[in-house]
C-alpha positions as protocol buffer text, in pm:
chain_id: "A"
residue {
  index: 1
  type: UNK
  ca { x: 0 y: 0 z: 0 }
}
residue {
  index: 2
  type: UNK
  ca { x: 151 y: 329 z: -108 }
}
residue {
  index: 3
  type: UNK
  ca { x: 76 y: 664 z: 47 }
}
residue {
  index: 4
  type: UNK
  ca { x: 24 y: 930 z: -216 }
}
residue {
  index: 5
  type: UNK
  ca { x: -103 y: 1272 z: -112 }
}
residue {
  index: 6
  type: UNK
  ca { x: -187 y: 1536 z: -368 }
}
residue {
  index: 7
  type: UNK
  ca { x: -138 y: 1910 z: -329 }
}
residue {
  index: 8
  type: UNK
  ca { x: -505 y: 1968 z: -253 }
}
residue {
  index: 9
  type: UNK
  ca { x: -505 y: 1711 z: 24 }
}
residue {
  index: 10
  type: UNK
  ca { x: -195 y: 1866 z: 179 }
}
residue {
  index: 11
  type: UNK
  ca { x: -366 y: 2206 z: 171 }
}
residue {
  index: 12
  type: UNK
  ca { x: -674 y: 2067 z: 350 }
}
residue {
  index: 13
  type: UNK
  ca { x: -457 y: 1898 z: 614 }
}
residue {
  index: 14
  type: UNK
  ca { x: -262 y: 2222 z: 674 }
}
residue {
  index: 15
  type: UNK
  ca { x: -587 y: 2417 z: 700 }
}
residue {
  index: 16
  type: UNK
  ca { x: -718 y: 2174 z: 963 }
}
residue {
  index: 17
  type: UNK
  ca { x: -387 y: 2193 z: 1156 }
}
residue {
  index: 18
  type: UNK
  ca { x: -405 y: 2575 z: 1160 }
}
residue {
  index: 19
  type: UNK
  ca { x: -767 y: 2565 z: 1274 }
}
residue {
  index: 20
  type: UNK
  ca { x: -703 y: 2312 z: 1552 }
}
residue {
  index: 21
  type: UNK
  ca { x: -370 y: 2435 z: 1688 }
}
residue {
  index: 22
  type: UNK
  ca { x: -353 y: 2798 z: 1576 }
}
residue {
  index: 23
  type: UNK
  ca { x: -88 y: 2963 z: 1362 }
}
residue {
  index: 24
  type: UNK
  ca { x: 134 y: 3052 z: 1659 }
}
residue {
  index: 25
  type: UNK
  ca { x: 174 y: 2685 z: 1764 }
}
residue {
  index: 26
  type: UNK
  ca { x: 271 y: 2546 z: 1420 }
}
residue {
  index: 27
  type: UNK
  ca { x: 648 y: 2626 z: 1445 }
}
residue {
  index: 28
  type: UNK
  ca { x: 660 y: 2464 z: 1789 }
}
residue {
  index: 29
  type: UNK
  ca { x: 482 y: 2154 z: 1659 }
}
residue {
  index: 30
  type: UNK
  ca { x: 715 y: 2138 z: 1356 }
}
residue {
  index: 31
  type: UNK
  ca { x: 1022 y: 2160 z: 1582 }
}
residue {
  index: 32
  type: UNK
  ca { x: 886 y: 1884 z: 1801 }
}
residue {
  index: 33
  type: UNK
  ca { x: 815 y: 1661 z: 1500 }
}
residue {
  index: 34
  type: UNK
  ca { x: 1161 y: 1728 z: 1357 }
}
residue {
  index: 35
  type: UNK
  ca { x: 1328 y: 1651 z: 1689 }
}
residue {
  index: 36
  type: UNK
  ca { x: 1124 y: 1331 z: 1725 }
}
residue {
  index: 37
  type: UNK
  ca { x: 1211 y: 1219 z: 1372 }
}
residue {
  index: 38
  type: UNK
  ca { x: 1581 y: 1286 z: 1438 }
}
residue {
  index: 39
  type: UNK
  ca { x: 1570 y: 1084 z: 1760 }
}
residue {
  index: 40
  type: UNK
  ca { x: 1401 y: 798 z: 1576 }
}
residue {
  index: 41
  type: UNK
  ca { x: 1664 y: 807 z: 1302 }
}
residue {
  index: 42
  type: UNK
  ca { x: 1947 y: 811 z: 1557 }
}
residue {
  index: 43
  type: UNK
  ca { x: 1793 y: 519 z: 1747 }
}
residue {
  index: 44
  type: UNK
  ca { x: 1751 y: 321 z: 1425 }
}
residue {
  index: 45
  type: UNK
  ca { x: 2113 y: 384 z: 1326 }
}
residue {
  index: 46
  type: UNK
  ca { x: 2229 y: 282 z: 1674 }
}
residue {
  index: 47
  type: UNK
  ca { x: 2032 y: -43 z: 1654 }
}
residue {
  index: 48
  type: UNK
  ca { x: 2176 y: -118 z: 1308 }
}
residue {
  index: 49
  type: UNK
  ca { x: 2527 y: -52 z: 1440 }
}
residue {
  index: 50
  type: UNK
  ca { x: 2474 y: -282 z: 1739 }
}
residue {
  index: 51
  type: UNK
  ca { x: 2338 y: -562 z: 1519 }
}
residue {
  index: 52
  type: UNK
  ca { x: 2630 y: -528 z: 1279 }
}
residue {
  index: 53
  type: UNK
  ca { x: 2883 y: -522 z: 1563 }
}
residue {
  index: 54
  type: UNK
  ca { x: 2725 y: -828 z: 1725 }
}
residue {
  index: 55
  type: UNK
  ca { x: 2724 y: -1014 z: 1393 }
}
residue {
  index: 56
  type: UNK
  ca { x: 3089 y: -929 z: 1331 }
}
residue {
  index: 57
  type: UNK
  ca { x: 3183 y: -1038 z: 1684 }
}
residue {
  index: 58
  type: UNK
  ca { x: 3016 y: -1375 z: 1617 }
}
residue {
  index: 59
  type: UNK
  ca { x: 3185 y: -1414 z: 1278 }
}
residue {
  index: 60
  type: UNK
  ca { x: 2875 y: -1364 z: 1065 }
}
residue {
  index: 61
  type: UNK
  ca { x: 2892 y: -1206 z: 718 }
}
residue {
  index: 62
  type: UNK
  ca { x: 2727 y: -863 z: 740 }
}
residue {
  index: 63
  type: UNK
  ca { x: 2781 y: -760 z: 377 }
}
residue {
  index: 64
  type: UNK
  ca { x: 2492 y: -960 z: 233 }
}
residue {
  index: 65
  type: UNK
  ca { x: 2347 y: -654 z: 59 }
}
residue {
  index: 66
  type: UNK
  ca { x: 2680 y: -589 z: -112 }
}
residue {
  index: 67
  type: UNK
  ca { x: 2695 y: -949 z: -234 }
}
residue {
  index: 68
  type: UNK
  ca { x: 2341 y: -929 z: -367 }
}
residue {
  index: 69
  type: UNK
  ca { x: 2418 y: -601 z: -547 }
}
residue {
  index: 70
  type: UNK
  ca { x: 2725 y: -759 z: -710 }
}
residue {
  index: 71
  type: UNK
  ca { x: 2514 y: -1048 z: -838 }
}
residue {
  index: 72
  type: UNK
  ca { x: 2249 y: -810 z: -972 }
}
residue {
  index: 73
  type: UNK
  ca { x: 2513 y: -608 z: -1154 }
}
residue {
  index: 74
  type: UNK
  ca { x: 2660 y: -928 z: -1298 }
}
residue {
  index: 75
  type: UNK
  ca { x: 2319 y: -1035 z: -1432 }
}
residue {
  index: 76
  type: UNK
  ca { x: 2261 y: -687 z: -1578 }
}
residue {
  index: 77
  type: UNK
  ca { x: 2595 y: -705 z: -1761 }
}
residue {
  index: 78
  type: UNK
  ca { x: 2513 y: -1053 z: -1895 }
}
residue {
  index: 79
  type: UNK
  ca { x: 2177 y: -930 z: -2024 }
}
residue {
  index: 80
  type: UNK
  ca { x: 2337 y: -625 z: -2186 }
}
residue {
  index: 81
  type: UNK
  ca { x: 2600 y: -849 z: -2349 }
}
residue {
  index: 82
  type: UNK
  ca { x: 2328 y: -1074 z: -2492 }
}
residue {
  index: 83
  type: UNK
  ca { x: 2098 y: -792 z: -2601 }
}
residue {
  index: 84
  type: UNK
  ca { x: 2373 y: -578 z: -2752 }
}
residue {
  index: 85
  type: UNK
  ca { x: 2376 y: -752 z: -3092 }
}
residue {
  index: 86
  type: UNK
  ca { x: 1995 y: -755 z: -3099 }
}
residue {
  index: 87
  type: UNK
  ca { x: 1974 y: -380 z: -3035 }
}
residue {
  index: 88
  type: UNK
  ca { x: 2227 y: -307 z: -3307 }
}
residue {
  index: 89
  type: UNK
  ca { x: 2022 y: -488 z: -3571 }
}
residue {
  index: 90
  type: UNK
  ca { x: 1721 y: -258 z: -3529 }
}
């Protein structure tokens, strides 16, 4: 499920926020949301770091994403090598 919000919907949401909280409270609310998002990002990064450190301490391979990306690139190159002569004919 994707979340797509159009410009009109954003305008209606902002109008409701102004009506409920008042224009003078919006900067304070925005600062609080920004601070909360930053704390969440920092906590997420800390958890990732701890998981990676624990995996490395136990001898587990933590570069799975890098290995997958290498394989994807290899398949892309193989497809381009095979499709090259076909593209040139048209």
